[in-house]
PDB file with SEQRES, HELIX, SHEET and CRYST1 records, atoms N, CA, C and O in Angstrom:
SEQRES   1 A   54  MET ASN GLU PRO LYS LYS LEU PRO GLY ASN LEU ASP ARG          
SEQRES   2 A   54  PHE LEU HIS GLU ALA LEU GLN GLY ASN VAL PRO LYS LEU          
SEQRES   3 A   54  MET VAL PRO GLN SER THR ASN LEU THR GLY LEU PHE LYS          
SEQRES   4 A   54  ARG SER ILE ASN PRO SER LYS ARG PRO LYS GLY THR GLY          
SEQRES   5 A   54  LYS LYS                                                      
HELIX    1 AA1 GLY A    9  GLN A   20  1                                  12    
HELIX    2 AA2 LYS A   25  MET A   27  5                                   3    
HELIX    3 AA3 VAL A   28  ILE A   42  1                                  15    
HELIX    4 AA4 PRO A   44  LYS A   46  5                                   3    
CRYST1    1.000    1.000    1.000  90.00  90.00  90.00 P 1           1          
ATOM      1  N   MET A   1       9.960  36.885  47.111  1.00  0.00           N  
ATOM      2  CA  MET A   1       8.570  36.295  47.390  1.00  0.00           C  
ATOM      3  C   MET A   1       8.269  35.179  46.350  1.00  0.00           C  
ATOM      4  O   MET A   1       7.171  35.094  45.798  1.00  0.00           O  
ATOM      5  N   ASN A   2       9.277  34.348  46.117  1.00  0.00           N  
ATOM      6  CA  ASN A   2       9.068  33.230  45.148  1.00  0.00           C  
ATOM      7  C   ASN A   2       8.181  32.142  45.766  1.00  0.00           C  
ATOM      8  O   ASN A   2       7.481  31.438  45.038  1.00  0.00           O  
ATOM      9  N   GLU A   3       8.198  32.002  47.031  1.00  0.00           N  
ATOM     10  CA  GLU A   3       7.442  30.938  47.727  1.00  0.00           C  
ATOM     11  C   GLU A   3       6.529  31.567  48.777  1.00  0.00           C  
ATOM     12  O   GLU A   3       6.870  31.618  49.959  1.00  0.00           O  
ATOM     13  N   PRO A   4       5.372  32.042  48.337  1.00  0.00           N  
ATOM     14  CA  PRO A   4       4.448  32.699  49.319  1.00  0.00           C  
ATOM     15  C   PRO A   4       3.860  31.713  50.304  1.00  0.00           C  
ATOM     16  O   PRO A   4       3.417  32.097  51.386  1.00  0.00           O  
ATOM     17  N   LYS A   5       3.855  30.387  49.918  1.00  0.00           N  
ATOM     18  CA  LYS A   5       3.293  29.391  50.792  1.00  0.00           C  
ATOM     19  C   LYS A   5       4.263  28.891  51.857  1.00  0.00           C  
ATOM     20  O   LYS A   5       3.896  28.258  52.847  1.00  0.00           O  
ATOM     21  N   LYS A   6       5.601  29.239  51.570  1.00  0.00           N  
ATOM     22  CA  LYS A   6       6.631  28.700  52.458  1.00  0.00           C  
ATOM     23  C   LYS A   6       6.486  29.424  53.801  1.00  0.00           C  
ATOM     24  O   LYS A   6       6.411  30.651  53.861  1.00  0.00           O  
ATOM     25  N   LEU A   7       6.450  28.634  54.863  1.00  0.00           N  
ATOM     26  CA  LEU A   7       6.394  29.118  56.221  1.00  0.00           C  
ATOM     27  C   LEU A   7       7.769  29.337  56.830  1.00  0.00           C  
ATOM     28  O   LEU A   7       8.716  28.689  56.384  1.00  0.00           O  
ATOM     29  N   PRO A   8       7.938  30.182  57.792  1.00  0.00           N  
ATOM     30  CA  PRO A   8       9.213  30.328  58.541  1.00  0.00           C  
ATOM     31  C   PRO A   8       9.546  28.997  59.254  1.00  0.00           C  
ATOM     32  O   PRO A   8       8.646  28.272  59.679  1.00  0.00           O  
ATOM     33  N   GLY A   9      10.823  28.699  59.373  1.00  0.00           N  
ATOM     34  CA  GLY A   9      11.224  27.470  59.945  1.00  0.00           C  
ATOM     35  C   GLY A   9      10.513  27.119  61.267  1.00  0.00           C  
ATOM     36  O   GLY A   9      10.001  26.019  61.473  1.00  0.00           O  
ATOM     37  N   ASN A  10      10.521  28.140  62.147  1.00  0.00           N  
ATOM     38  CA  ASN A  10       9.887  27.933  63.475  1.00  0.00           C  
ATOM     39  C   ASN A  10       8.413  27.594  63.360  1.00  0.00           C  
ATOM     40  O   ASN A  10       7.928  26.646  63.978  1.00  0.00           O  
ATOM     41  N   LEU A  11       7.738  28.349  62.596  1.00  0.00           N  
ATOM     42  CA  LEU A  11       6.237  28.138  62.404  1.00  0.00           C  
ATOM     43  C   LEU A  11       6.036  26.815  61.740  1.00  0.00           C  
ATOM     44  O   LEU A  11       5.154  26.059  62.147  1.00  0.00           O  
ATOM     45  N   ASP A  12       6.799  26.506  60.752  1.00  0.00           N  
ATOM     46  CA  ASP A  12       6.620  25.234  60.070  1.00  0.00           C  
ATOM     47  C   ASP A  12       6.783  24.075  61.012  1.00  0.00           C  
ATOM     48  O   ASP A  12       5.988  23.135  60.993  1.00  0.00           O  
ATOM     49  N   ARG A  13       7.818  24.131  61.850  1.00  0.00           N  
ATOM     50  CA  ARG A  13       8.122  23.101  62.827  1.00  0.00           C  
ATOM     51  C   ARG A  13       7.001  23.078  63.859  1.00  0.00           C  
ATOM     52  O   ARG A  13       6.561  22.002  64.265  1.00  0.00           O  
ATOM     53  N   PHE A  14       6.543  24.224  64.282  1.00  0.00           N  
ATOM     54  CA  PHE A  14       5.488  24.278  65.222  1.00  0.00           C  
ATOM     55  C   PHE A  14       4.168  23.629  64.745  1.00  0.00           C  
ATOM     56  O   PHE A  14       3.477  22.948  65.502  1.00  0.00           O  
ATOM     57  N   LEU A  15       3.865  23.859  63.516  1.00  0.00           N  
ATOM     58  CA  LEU A  15       2.683  23.334  62.884  1.00  0.00           C  
ATOM     59  C   LEU A  15       2.832  21.834  62.857  1.00  0.00           C  
ATOM     60  O   LEU A  15       1.905  21.100  63.199  1.00  0.00           O  
ATOM     61  N   HIS A  16       4.022  21.371  62.442  1.00  0.00           N  
ATOM     62  CA  HIS A  16       4.274  19.951  62.393  1.00  0.00           C  
ATOM     63  C   HIS A  16       4.082  19.258  63.732  1.00  0.00           C  
ATOM     64  O   HIS A  16       3.475  18.192  63.833  1.00  0.00           O  
ATOM     65  N   GLU A  17       4.641  19.928  64.787  1.00  0.00           N  
ATOM     66  CA  GLU A  17       4.533  19.427  66.152  1.00  0.00           C  
ATOM     67  C   GLU A  17       3.077  19.472  66.609  1.00  0.00           C  
ATOM     68  O   GLU A  17       2.615  18.592  67.337  1.00  0.00           O  
ATOM     69  N   ALA A  18       2.375  20.488  66.181  1.00  0.00           N  
ATOM     70  CA  ALA A  18       0.949  20.684  66.597  1.00  0.00           C  
ATOM     71  C   ALA A  18       0.104  19.581  66.020  1.00  0.00           C  
ATOM     72  O   ALA A  18      -0.828  19.099  66.663  1.00  0.00           O  
ATOM     73  N   LEU A  19       0.429  19.176  64.795  1.00  0.00           N  
ATOM     74  CA  LEU A  19      -0.390  18.168  64.155  1.00  0.00           C  
ATOM     75  C   LEU A  19      -0.160  16.796  64.883  1.00  0.00           C  
ATOM     76  O   LEU A  19      -1.037  15.932  64.877  1.00  0.00           O  
ATOM     77  N   GLN A  20       0.989  16.635  65.479  1.00  0.00           N  
ATOM     78  CA  GLN A  20       1.285  15.421  66.238  1.00  0.00           C  
ATOM     79  C   GLN A  20       0.875  15.492  67.646  1.00  0.00           C  
ATOM     80  O   GLN A  20       0.890  14.492  68.365  1.00  0.00           O  
ATOM     81  N   GLY A  21       0.479  16.749  68.090  1.00  0.00           N  
ATOM     82  CA  GLY A  21       0.082  16.920  69.481  1.00  0.00           C  
ATOM     83  C   GLY A  21       1.293  17.133  70.411  1.00  0.00           C  
ATOM     84  O   GLY A  21       1.151  17.018  71.628  1.00  0.00           O  
ATOM     85  N   ASN A  22       2.490  17.445  69.852  1.00  0.00           N  
ATOM     86  CA  ASN A  22       3.632  17.601  70.646  1.00  0.00           C  
ATOM     87  C   ASN A  22       3.950  19.091  70.814  1.00  0.00           C  
ATOM     88  O   ASN A  22       5.011  19.572  70.416  1.00  0.00           O  
ATOM     89  N   VAL A  23       2.985  19.806  71.422  1.00  0.00           N  
ATOM     90  CA  VAL A  23       3.175  21.232  71.562  1.00  0.00           C  
ATOM     91  C   VAL A  23       3.366  21.523  73.032  1.00  0.00           C  
ATOM     92  O   VAL A  23       2.741  20.925  73.908  1.00  0.00           O  
ATOM     93  N   PRO A  24       4.316  22.533  73.278  1.00  0.00           N  
ATOM     94  CA  PRO A  24       4.422  22.980  74.673  1.00  0.00           C  
ATOM     95  C   PRO A  24       3.179  23.468  75.204  1.00  0.00           C  
ATOM     96  O   PRO A  24       2.341  24.004  74.478  1.00  0.00           O  
ATOM     97  N   LYS A  25       3.011  23.294  76.537  1.00  0.00           N  
ATOM     98  CA  LYS A  25       1.697  23.681  77.173  1.00  0.00           C  
ATOM     99  C   LYS A  25       1.431  25.168  77.013  1.00  0.00           C  
ATOM    100  O   LYS A  25       0.277  25.595  76.978  1.00  0.00           O  
ATOM    101  N   LEU A  26       2.490  25.954  76.915  1.00  0.00           N  
ATOM    102  CA  LEU A  26       2.263  27.424  76.701  1.00  0.00           C  
ATOM    103  C   LEU A  26       1.510  27.678  75.427  1.00  0.00           C  
ATOM    104  O   LEU A  26       0.763  28.652  75.331  1.00  0.00           O  
ATOM    105  N   MET A  27       1.688  26.834  74.458  1.00  0.00           N  
ATOM    106  CA  MET A  27       1.060  27.175  73.146  1.00  0.00           C  
ATOM    107  C   MET A  27      -0.189  26.385  72.937  1.00  0.00           C  
ATOM    108  O   MET A  27      -0.676  26.296  71.809  1.00  0.00           O  
ATOM    109  N   VAL A  28      -0.722  25.814  73.962  1.00  0.00           N  
ATOM    110  CA  VAL A  28      -1.919  24.948  73.843  1.00  0.00           C  
ATOM    111  C   VAL A  28      -3.142  25.654  73.182  1.00  0.00           C  
ATOM    112  O   VAL A  28      -3.764  25.088  72.284  1.00  0.00           O  
ATOM    113  N   PRO A  29      -3.481  26.884  73.629  1.00  0.00           N  
ATOM    114  CA  PRO A  29      -4.574  27.565  72.972  1.00  0.00           C  
ATOM    115  C   PRO A  29      -4.361  27.878  71.497  1.00  0.00           C  
ATOM    116  O   PRO A  29      -5.288  27.823  70.688  1.00  0.00           O  
ATOM    117  N   GLN A  30      -3.090  28.214  71.165  1.00  0.00           N  
ATOM    118  CA  GLN A  30      -2.709  28.447  69.809  1.00  0.00           C  
ATOM    119  C   GLN A  30      -2.806  27.194  69.015  1.00  0.00           C  
ATOM    120  O   GLN A  30      -3.389  27.165  67.931  1.00  0.00           O  
ATOM    121  N   SER A  31      -2.211  26.117  69.577  1.00  0.00           N  
ATOM    122  CA  SER A  31      -2.088  24.896  68.821  1.00  0.00           C  
ATOM    123  C   SER A  31      -3.456  24.259  68.571  1.00  0.00           C  
ATOM    124  O   SER A  31      -3.674  23.699  67.497  1.00  0.00           O  
ATOM    125  N   THR A  32      -4.401  24.331  69.549  1.00  0.00           N  
ATOM    126  CA  THR A  32      -5.646  23.757  69.318  1.00  0.00           C  
ATOM    127  C   THR A  32      -6.360  24.496  68.159  1.00  0.00           C  
ATOM    128  O   THR A  32      -7.062  23.883  67.355  1.00  0.00           O  
ATOM    129  N   ASN A  33      -6.168  25.768  68.102  1.00  0.00           N  
ATOM    130  CA  ASN A  33      -6.766  26.538  66.981  1.00  0.00           C  
ATOM    131  C   ASN A  33      -6.182  26.055  65.717  1.00  0.00           C  
ATOM    132  O   ASN A  33      -6.898  25.821  64.743  1.00  0.00           O  
ATOM    133  N   LEU A  34      -4.831  25.892  65.701  1.00  0.00           N  
ATOM    134  CA  LEU A  34      -4.113  25.562  64.460  1.00  0.00           C  
ATOM    135  C   LEU A  34      -4.519  24.154  64.057  1.00  0.00           C  
ATOM    136  O   LEU A  34      -4.796  23.901  62.885  1.00  0.00           O  
ATOM    137  N   THR A  35      -4.556  23.238  65.012  1.00  0.00           N  
ATOM    138  CA  THR A  35      -4.983  21.880  64.650  1.00  0.00           C  
ATOM    139  C   THR A  35      -6.373  21.792  64.119  1.00  0.00           C  
ATOM    140  O   THR A  35      -6.685  20.974  63.253  1.00  0.00           O  
ATOM    141  N   GLY A  36      -7.224  22.664  64.661  1.00  0.00           N  
ATOM    142  CA  GLY A  36      -8.618  22.730  64.152  1.00  0.00           C  
ATOM    143  C   GLY A  36      -8.628  23.217  62.768  1.00  0.00           C  
ATOM    144  O   GLY A  36      -9.360  22.666  61.946  1.00  0.00           O  
ATOM    145  N   LEU A  37      -7.824  24.274  62.418  1.00  0.00           N  
ATOM    146  CA  LEU A  37      -7.723  24.736  61.078  1.00  0.00           C  
ATOM    147  C   LEU A  37      -7.167  23.711  60.114  1.00  0.00           C  
ATOM    148  O   LEU A  37      -7.601  23.608  58.967  1.00  0.00           O  
ATOM    149  N   PHE A  38      -6.159  22.924  60.623  1.00  0.00           N  
ATOM    150  CA  PHE A  38      -5.600  21.907  59.819  1.00  0.00           C  
ATOM    151  C   PHE A  38      -6.554  20.739  59.593  1.00  0.00           C  
ATOM    152  O   PHE A  38      -6.591  20.157  58.509  1.00  0.00           O  
ATOM    153  N   LYS A  39      -7.324  20.404  60.624  1.00  0.00           N  
ATOM    154  CA  LYS A  39      -8.336  19.359  60.391  1.00  0.00           C  
ATOM    155  C   LYS A  39      -9.377  19.785  59.375  1.00  0.00           C  
ATOM    156  O   LYS A  39      -9.890  18.970  58.608  1.00  0.00           O  
ATOM    157  N   ARG A  40      -9.676  21.047  59.381  1.00  0.00           N  
ATOM    158  CA  ARG A  40     -10.633  21.555  58.392  1.00  0.00           C  
ATOM    159  C   ARG A  40     -10.019  21.484  57.028  1.00  0.00           C  
ATOM    160  O   ARG A  40     -10.695  21.109  56.069  1.00  0.00           O  
ATOM    161  N   SER A  41      -8.749  21.833  56.905  1.00  0.00           N  
ATOM    162  CA  SER A  41      -8.143  21.835  55.543  1.00  0.00           C  
ATOM    163  C   SER A  41      -7.903  20.409  55.145  1.00  0.00           C  
ATOM    164  O   SER A  41      -7.929  20.142  53.943  1.00  0.00           O  
ATOM    165  N   ILE A  42      -7.680  19.495  55.996  1.00  0.00           N  
ATOM    166  CA  ILE A  42      -7.420  18.074  55.641  1.00  0.00           C  
ATOM    167  C   ILE A  42      -8.776  17.381  55.325  1.00  0.00           C  
ATOM    168  O   ILE A  42      -8.849  16.526  54.443  1.00  0.00           O  
ATOM    169  N   ASN A  43      -9.827  17.763  56.052  1.00  0.00           N  
ATOM    170  CA  ASN A  43     -11.155  17.162  55.773  1.00  0.00           C  
ATOM    171  C   ASN A  43     -12.105  18.302  55.337  1.00  0.00           C  
ATOM    172  O   ASN A  43     -12.967  18.735  56.102  1.00  0.00           O  
ATOM    173  N   PRO A  44     -11.924  18.764  54.108  1.00  0.00           N  
ATOM    174  CA  PRO A  44     -12.816  19.839  53.643  1.00  0.00           C  
ATOM    175  C   PRO A  44     -14.287  19.424  53.483  1.00  0.00           C  
ATOM    176  O   PRO A  44     -15.202  20.247  53.471  1.00  0.00           O  
ATOM    177  N   SER A  45     -14.471  18.028  53.354  1.00  0.00           N  
ATOM    178  CA  SER A  45     -15.839  17.552  53.127  1.00  0.00           C  
ATOM    179  C   SER A  45     -16.748  17.868  54.355  1.00  0.00           C  
ATOM    180  O   SER A  45     -17.960  18.040  54.223  1.00  0.00           O  
ATOM    181  N   LYS A  46     -16.131  17.935  55.511  1.00  0.00           N  
ATOM    182  CA  LYS A  46     -16.917  18.159  56.758  1.00  0.00           C  
ATOM    183  C   LYS A  46     -17.420  19.581  56.795  1.00  0.00           C  
ATOM    184  O   LYS A  46     -18.375  19.885  57.508  1.00  0.00           O  
ATOM    185  N   ARG A  47     -16.770  20.480  56.014  1.00  0.00           N  
ATOM    186  CA  ARG A  47     -17.126  21.869  56.097  1.00  0.00           C  
ATOM    187  C   ARG A  47     -17.858  22.283  54.783  1.00  0.00           C  
ATOM    188  O   ARG A  47     -17.330  22.051  53.696  1.00  0.00           O  
ATOM    189  N   PRO A  48     -19.013  22.864  54.874  1.00  0.00           N  
ATOM    190  CA  PRO A  48     -19.765  23.262  53.689  1.00  0.00           C  
ATOM    191  C   PRO A  48     -19.005  24.386  52.939  1.00  0.00           C  
ATOM    192  O   PRO A  48     -18.395  25.265  53.547  1.00  0.00           O  
ATOM    193  N   LYS A  49     -19.069  24.316  51.632  1.00  0.00           N  
ATOM    194  CA  LYS A  49     -18.411  25.345  50.873  1.00  0.00           C  
ATOM    195  C   LYS A  49     -19.180  26.651  50.932  1.00  0.00           C  
ATOM    196  O   LYS A  49     -20.405  26.668  51.057  1.00  0.00           O  
ATOM    197  N   GLY A  50     -18.434  27.746  50.839  1.00  0.00           N  
ATOM    198  CA  GLY A  50     -19.079  29.071  50.868  1.00  0.00           C  
ATOM    199  C   GLY A  50     -19.380  29.624  52.241  1.00  0.00           C  
ATOM    200  O   GLY A  50     -20.209  30.523  52.380  1.00  0.00           O  
ATOM    201  N   THR A  51     -18.704  29.088  53.281  1.00  0.00           N  
ATOM    202  CA  THR A  51     -18.955  29.623  54.611  1.00  0.00           C  
ATOM    203  C   THR A  51     -18.299  30.968  54.798  1.00  0.00           C  
ATOM    204  O   THR A  51     -18.694  31.751  55.662  1.00  0.00           O  
ATOM    205  N   GLY A  52     -17.242  31.248  53.943  1.00  0.00           N  
ATOM    206  CA  GLY A  52     -16.555  32.543  54.054  1.00  0.00           C  
ATOM    207  C   GLY A  52     -15.447  32.501  55.024  1.00  0.00           C  
ATOM    208  O   GLY A  52     -14.701  33.476  55.117  1.00  0.00           O  
ATOM    209  N   LYS A  53     -15.273  31.441  55.765  1.00  0.00           N  
ATOM    210  CA  LYS A  53     -14.157  31.368  56.751  1.00  0.00           C  
ATOM    211  C   LYS A  53     -13.052  30.480  56.169  1.00  0.00           C  
ATOM    212  O   LYS A  53     -13.305  29.461  55.526  1.00  0.00           O  
ATOM    213  N   LYS A  54     -11.784  30.930  56.436  1.00  0.00           N  
ATOM    214  CA  LYS A  54     -10.704  30.095  55.910  1.00  0.00           C  
ATOM    215  C   LYS A  54      -9.945  29.569  57.083  1.00  0.00           C  
ATOM    216  O   LYS A  54      -8.975  28.830  56.909  1.00  0.00           O  
TER     217      LYS A  54                                                      
END                                                                             
């Protein structure tokens, strides 16, 4: 457990694809959720601090 932030290869690649919008249609509901989370993490200024949601 030296790299707790390291994601599994498949998930890492999936997230990379999701950020570019190149996700299989089967994963659309999942990907939209992930891209939303990523947009929040990329633009933290849009989200007020202390909301309690990560």
